[in-house]
N, C-alpha and C positions, 0 to 999 in steps of 0.2 A: 815430165808431164805429157799427157797425150796432147796431138792437136786439138782433138774435140773437147778436150777438158775446159772446165771454166775456173778461173782463178778463185781462190775462197776468199769471200768478203772478209774485210777488216774493219770491225765498229769501234774498237777502243786503241788507243794509242797508249800503251803500258810501258814502253821505256822509251822516253824522249831522247836518250842515247846513242839510239842505232841510226845510221846514215841516211836513210828513207826521211826519217821524220826531222832531224837536224836541219837537212836541207831544206823542207817547207817551213819549218819553225822561225828561220832566220829570214823569210821573206813575207812580209805584212800581207802581202796580196793573196797569200795562200792560208791564211788564218780565216775563221769563221765562227760565228756565235750560232749554237745550236739552241732555239728556243725550246724550254720545257716547262711544266707546271710540276713535275714529279720526275723521280726515277727509281728504278726498283732494284733490288738484291735478291737472288733466289736463295732459299733456305729449306732445309729438312733433307731426308734421305733420298736418294736417286730414285726415280720412278714416282715420288710422292712429294715433289717439292712445291712450295708455294712460294709467292712473291711478297717480300715486305716493301712498300712505297714509302719514300721519303721526299718530303718537299720541304722549302726554306719558309720558317716561320715569318709571317707578315710579307712575304713574297709571293703573290699569284702567279707571277710569271718570271723566271730567271733563265739564265743561259749557260750551256755547257760550252766549254771553250773547245774549239775543234780545229783541225787541218784539214783542208780540200784539195783536190785535185783534178785534172781531166785523165780518165783512163780511156785507152784506146777500145779497151772491150765494153766498158759500161758507161762510158760518158763521165759526166761530174760524180765526183764520189767524196764522201766526207767519214771522217771518224773522229770520235770525242777522245779528247786528251784526259789522262787519268792522273791521280796523285796518291799518294799515302792517305789511307782513310783517318777519320777524326773518331772521337770517342762513340759518336752515335752509330756510327758504322760500324766500328770493329768487331762486335758480335758476330757479324755476318759476313765480313770480308776484310781483305788488308787493304784494297784499293777504294778509291771513289772517283766519281768526275771531279774536273777542275770546274767548280762553279762560280760564276760571276754574277754579282747582284747588280741592281741599277746603278750604282756609281760608277762599277767598272764599265759598265756597257755606254754610261754618258761620256765617260772622259776618253773614249776611244780604246777599244781594245787592241787595235793595231799600233797603238803606242806603247803598249805592254810587250816586254820580252818575253816570249813564251818560256825560257830557260828560268825565268824568275818568278813565275807565276807562284804565288802561295794561295792555297783556299783559306778564306777568312774563317774564323770559328764562328759559326753559325748555330742558332738552335734548330734543332729539327724535330719537326712531328712526324711519327710512324704510324702505320697502319698495316694490317696484313690483308691480304686479299688472297684468295686459292683460285 
């Protein structure tokens, strides 16, 4: 990499088995909650993609499990943890965010082992936006 190059940002943790993520996940102080009201997956042919938005039914706000760290280049940075998708997402993608609903957040995400997080089967509402 050239000295003047910037590192490419990482927005998803696709494989928790990689060393960088394992080290962060084992330490509760590097876990975070990313508050969201919906998340999107793209669909369609390249150059004409649209977004399909997903939200958790009866949850106006929920959290995406994340990991954060301090980067010498960018300061505080975070990435959302991904898991295998459920049936609602499967037509668009094979992964989805690890979502936490209010019970998970109230009980303290830091008490949950990142390696044992399982997505709860939740009913999703979908809508497409272009």
